[in-house]
C-alpha positions as CSV (number, residue, x, y, z in Angstrom):
1,M,-8.8,29.3,-23.0
2,A,-5.3,27.9,-22.8
3,D,-4.8,24.3,-21.7
4,A,-3.8,23.9,-18.1
5,P,-0.2,22.7,-17.6
6,N,0.2,19.0,-16.7
7,P,0.8,18.8,-13.0
8,I,2.4,15.4,-13.4
9,R,6.2,15.6,-13.5
10,E,8.5,13.3,-15.5
11,T,9.4,10.3,-13.3
12,D,13.1,10.5,-12.3
13,D,15.4,8.7,-10.0
14,D,14.6,11.0,-7.0
15,A,10.9,10.2,-7.4
16,R,11.6,6.4,-7.6
17,A,13.8,6.6,-4.5
18,L,11.2,8.5,-2.6
19,A,8.5,6.0,-3.6
20,R,10.6,3.0,-2.6
21,G,11.4,4.7,0.7
22,L,7.7,5.3,1.5
23,I,7.0,1.6,0.8
24,A,10.0,0.4,2.8
25,A,9.1,2.6,5.8
26,A,5.4,1.8,6.0
27,R,4.1,-0.2,8.8
28,Y,0.4,0.7,8.2
29,G,-1.6,2.1,5.5
30,A,-5.1,2.8,4.2
31,L,-6.6,0.0,2.1
32,A,-9.4,0.8,-0.3
33,V,-11.6,-1.9,-1.7
34,I,-15.0,-2.3,-3.3
35,E,-17.8,-3.8,-1.2
36,P,-19.3,-6.7,-3.1
37,E,-22.8,-6.2,-1.7
38,T,-23.1,-2.5,-2.6
39,G,-20.4,-1.8,-5.2
40,L,-19.3,1.1,-3.1
41,P,-15.7,1.9,-2.1
42,T,-14.6,1.5,1.6
43,V,-11.3,2.3,3.3
44,T,-9.7,0.7,6.3
45,R,-6.4,0.9,8.1
46,I,-4.2,-2.2,7.9
47,A,-0.7,-3.2,9.1
48,V,1.8,-3.4,6.3
49,V,5.4,-4.5,5.8
50,P,7.5,-4.5,2.6
51,G,8.3,-7.9,1.2
52,P,11.8,-8.7,0.1
53,D,10.8,-7.7,-3.4
54,R,9.4,-4.4,-2.0
55,A,5.8,-5.5,-2.6
56,P,3.7,-4.6,0.5
57,M,2.3,-7.5,2.6
58,S,-0.3,-7.6,5.3
59,L,-1.9,-10.1,7.6
60,I,-5.7,-9.8,7.2
61,S,-8.4,-11.6,9.1
62,D,-11.1,-13.5,7.2
63,L,-13.6,-11.9,9.7
64,S,-12.9,-8.4,8.3
65,S,-15.1,-6.9,5.6
66,H,-12.1,-6.0,3.5
67,S,-11.1,-9.6,3.4
68,A,-14.4,-10.5,1.8
69,A,-14.1,-7.6,-0.6
70,L,-10.7,-8.8,-1.7
71,A,-11.9,-12.3,-2.1
72,A,-14.6,-11.0,-4.5
73,N,-12.3,-8.5,-6.3
74,Q,-8.5,-8.5,-5.9
75,A,-8.2,-4.9,-7.3
76,C,-7.5,-2.4,-4.5
77,S,-5.6,0.7,-3.6
78,L,-3.1,1.1,-0.7
79,L,-2.2,4.6,0.6
80,L,1.1,4.8,2.4
81,G,2.9,7.7,4.0
82,E,2.1,9.6,7.2
83,P,2.3,13.3,7.8
84,K,5.0,14.5,10.3
85,A,4.1,16.2,13.6
86,K,4.6,19.7,12.2
87,G,3.5,21.4,9.0
88,D,0.6,21.0,6.6
89,P,-0.3,17.3,6.2
90,L,-1.0,17.8,2.5
91,T,2.7,18.8,1.9
92,H,4.1,15.5,3.2
93,P,5.0,12.7,0.8
94,R,2.6,9.9,0.2
95,I,2.0,7.2,-2.4
96,T,-1.1,5.5,-3.6
97,L,-0.5,2.0,-4.9
98,Q,-3.0,0.5,-7.3
99,C,-2.7,-3.2,-6.7
100,R,-4.0,-6.7,-6.9
101,A,-4.2,-8.6,-3.6
102,Q,-2.9,-12.1,-3.7
103,R,-2.8,-14.7,-1.0
104,A,0.7,-15.8,0.1
105,D,2.0,-18.6,2.2
106,K,1.7,-17.3,5.8
107,S,4.1,-19.9,7.2
108,A,6.8,-19.0,4.7
109,W,6.6,-15.3,5.7
110,R,6.4,-15.6,9.5
111,E,10.0,-14.6,10.3
112,H,10.1,-11.8,7.8
113,Y,6.7,-10.3,8.8
114,L,7.3,-10.6,12.5
115,G,10.8,-9.2,12.2
116,L,9.3,-6.0,10.8
117,Y,6.0,-6.0,12.7
118,P,6.6,-7.8,16.0
119,K,3.2,-6.8,17.5
120,A,1.6,-9.3,15.1
121,Q,3.1,-12.1,17.3
122,L,-0.1,-11.8,19.3
123,Y,-2.4,-13.0,16.5
124,Y,-0.1,-14.3,13.7
125,D,-1.1,-17.9,14.3
126,F,-4.8,-17.4,14.6
127,G,-6.6,-19.5,12.0
128,D,-8.6,-16.7,10.5
129,F,-5.6,-14.6,9.5
130,R,-4.2,-14.8,6.0
131,M,-1.1,-13.3,4.5
132,I,-1.8,-11.0,1.5
133,R,0.8,-9.7,-0.9
134,F,-0.1,-6.6,-2.9
135,Q,1.1,-6.9,-6.5
136,I,1.6,-3.3,-7.6
137,D,0.3,-2.4,-11.1
138,R,1.1,1.3,-10.9
139,A,1.5,4.1,-8.3
140,L,0.7,7.7,-7.9
141,L,3.3,9.6,-5.9
142,N,2.7,12.9,-4.2
143,G,6.1,14.0,-3.1
144,G,4.8,17.3,-1.6
145,F,3.4,20.4,-3.1
146,G,3.9,20.5,-6.9
147,K,5.7,17.1,-6.9
148,A,3.3,14.6,-8.5
149,F,4.4,11.5,-10.4
150,H,3.0,8.4,-12.0
151,L,5.1,5.3,-11.5
152,T,5.0,1.9,-13.0
153,A,5.7,-1.4,-11.2
154,D,9.1,-1.4,-12.9
155,D,9.9,2.0,-11.3
156,L,9.4,0.4,-7.9
157,A,11.2,-2.9,-8.6
158,P,14.5,-3.6,-6.7
């Protein structure tokens, strides 16, 4: 039996540009964490904006279960990219970022975050909300059917 061909393409400038574009355009994504109580994965939708260095950022409440999970284990995944209104959702580009969640200075990022996600004005100053910056370790880009790539943090850097 012959070995199956590797479905992962060589990362090129087009893949890097698509990945950077998905991160820049994202205003929400699916965050995957490990629950400390059970050791099981869980996924939730969060608001996201790109930081000036392109690292995604989010405002997360301490009352959420994913906040407790990130406090116990910073390792997480963030899925960005939404399907368009038409066509097969599995053919639309998306990127999975394998990250480490780090707290950031919420007051320092206020103008930047609200400039990109103005709806957060309603709760930005609530005491239980913290700014989280997702430090990307690597990424898995699905650019559409037959367009899979592995990317490094350097591939996504400005």
